[in-house]
Backbone bond lengths (Angstrom), bond angles and torsions (degrees), N, CA, C in turn:
res aa  C-N    CA-C-N  psi(-1)  N-CA   C-N-CA  omega(-1)  CA-C   N-CA-C  phi
1 M - - - 1.424 - - 1.611 105.67 -
2 L 1.309 113.58 133.60 1.464 120.96 177.65 1.501 107.00 -96.14
3 K 1.378 114.51 135.34 1.472 121.24 -177.93 1.552 109.52 -123.50
4 L 1.250 118.61 144.19 1.439 126.45 171.90 1.514 109.05 -134.76
5 D 1.371 118.44 117.09 1.468 118.69 -176.88 1.534 107.55 -124.40
6 Y 1.247 115.33 153.54 1.485 127.54 174.20 1.486 107.13 -113.25
7 T 1.349 120.36 130.64 1.478 125.17 175.96 1.535 108.02 -119.40
8 G 1.317 110.84 150.08 1.438 119.37 175.64 1.491 114.22 -161.86
9 S 1.322 118.82 130.18 1.450 120.97 171.19 1.501 107.86 -155.73
10 D 1.306 115.16 167.42 1.467 121.98 -178.70 1.502 108.32 -70.29
11 Y 1.296 120.77 -33.98 1.449 123.12 -174.61 1.526 110.50 -83.12
12 R 1.285 121.60 -42.18 1.452 124.67 -170.53 1.568 111.67 -100.43
13 G 1.315 119.60 -13.29 1.460 121.19 -177.18 1.517 109.97 88.39
14 T 1.305 114.51 -155.39 1.510 123.34 -177.19 1.546 109.75 -118.14
15 G 1.318 117.74 155.73 1.413 120.71 179.15 1.533 112.94 -178.13
16 F 1.265 117.26 -176.49 1.433 123.56 -178.88 1.515 110.11 -141.62
17 Q 1.371 116.82 156.96 1.415 125.01 -176.87 1.506 106.96 -136.38
18 L 1.250 115.97 131.13 1.560 122.20 174.40 1.519 105.40 -120.11
19 G 1.356 110.24 126.04 1.446 114.86 -176.13 1.541 111.06 -141.88
20 Y 1.354 112.74 165.02 1.448 121.38 177.26 1.469 108.89 -133.79
21 E 1.288 121.68 129.82 1.478 124.93 177.94 1.509 108.53 -115.46
22 Y 1.301 114.16 132.92 1.503 121.83 179.18 1.549 106.57 -120.32
23 K 1.304 114.49 128.86 1.494 118.93 175.55 1.480 110.36 -85.44
24 L 1.323 118.72 116.30 1.435 124.80 174.50 1.581 109.36 -77.93
25 M 1.274 114.92 -48.92 1.485 126.16 177.60 1.500 107.06 -137.55
26 P 1.316 117.46 173.06 1.467 120.07 179.26 1.566 111.60 -59.37
27 T 1.301 118.30 -29.95 1.496 119.92 -175.31 1.565 111.42 -111.85
28 L 1.334 116.94 6.27 1.490 117.97 178.88 1.541 110.34 -136.48
29 S 1.300 112.63 131.88 1.517 117.70 178.48 1.515 108.06 -139.65
30 L 1.308 111.61 155.49 1.465 120.45 178.94 1.581 106.30 -113.28
31 E 1.331 117.32 139.44 1.432 119.18 -178.42 1.526 110.62 -130.69
32 L 1.229 118.16 132.73 1.474 125.55 179.48 1.563 105.47 -117.71
33 A 1.307 115.74 129.43 1.452 120.16 -174.27 1.515 109.96 -139.60
34 I 1.291 117.50 140.49 1.489 126.06 170.35 1.505 106.36 -117.48
35 Y 1.266 118.21 135.95 1.463 122.50 -178.79 1.519 114.86 -139.64
36 A 1.283 117.33 152.29 1.464 123.31 177.92 1.557 104.42 -138.26
37 Q 1.282 113.38 140.15 1.479 119.33 -178.47 1.543 111.81 -140.41
38 R 1.307 117.33 136.64 1.433 122.22 179.32 1.499 108.77 -106.77
39 S 1.315 117.47 127.33 1.453 121.49 179.86 1.465 110.61 -121.37
40 F 1.326 119.90 131.53 1.445 124.83 -175.46 1.579 109.60 -99.68
41 G 1.357 115.70 -13.77 1.480 117.57 175.17 1.532 113.47 51.27
42 N 1.346 116.24 -113.10 1.551 119.15 -178.38 1.516 109.13 -92.65
43 G 1.340 118.88 11.50 1.452 118.64 174.31 1.510 113.13 93.63
44 L 1.360 118.27 -14.02 1.370 126.45 179.73 1.518 118.23 -94.93
45 S 1.296 114.25 -21.54 1.494 116.81 -174.45 1.545 107.29 -124.05
46 L 1.330 113.25 159.45 1.492 121.52 -178.66 1.576 106.34 -131.45
47 R 1.309 119.04 117.35 1.388 123.98 -179.52 1.598 106.57 -118.12
48 I 1.299 115.17 136.69 1.469 119.66 176.75 1.526 107.64 -129.91
49 P 1.314 116.88 85.45 1.493 119.23 174.70 1.523 108.70 -77.40
50 I 1.335 113.97 143.96 1.497 121.83 173.56 1.458 105.61 -119.29
51 G 1.316 117.12 133.27 1.464 122.13 -179.61 1.459 114.14 -133.64
52 F 1.355 114.58 174.55 1.500 123.56 -179.26 1.439 109.55 -140.21
53 N 1.307 120.76 130.97 1.491 124.14 178.86 1.571 105.28 -125.15
54 F 1.390 112.22 145.38 1.445 122.35 172.31 1.517 106.38 -144.59
55 W 1.303 117.56 123.14 1.430 121.38 179.10 1.475 114.49 -156.35
56 G 1.348 117.05 161.33 1.484 123.08 175.74 1.517 109.14 -105.84
57 I 1.312 113.97 142.13 1.423 120.65 -175.33 1.545 108.65 -123.85
58 Q 1.288 119.36 126.80 1.479 120.69 176.52 1.559 104.12 -105.21
59 K 1.291 116.27 122.95 1.439 124.15 -178.70 1.468 110.29 -108.20
């Protein structure tokens, strides 16, 4: 399953996440996600961290 999420908060700023979830078994899935987030902090600086996540989820 392909996922696209938008995030936004006063504390962490705004950003997006693109992910793919693969079901290994009915109760176990692997998810791979790439995300970028923009944070304004005190209003004077602009940070754009880009990250990568990979994890297994048991549901």
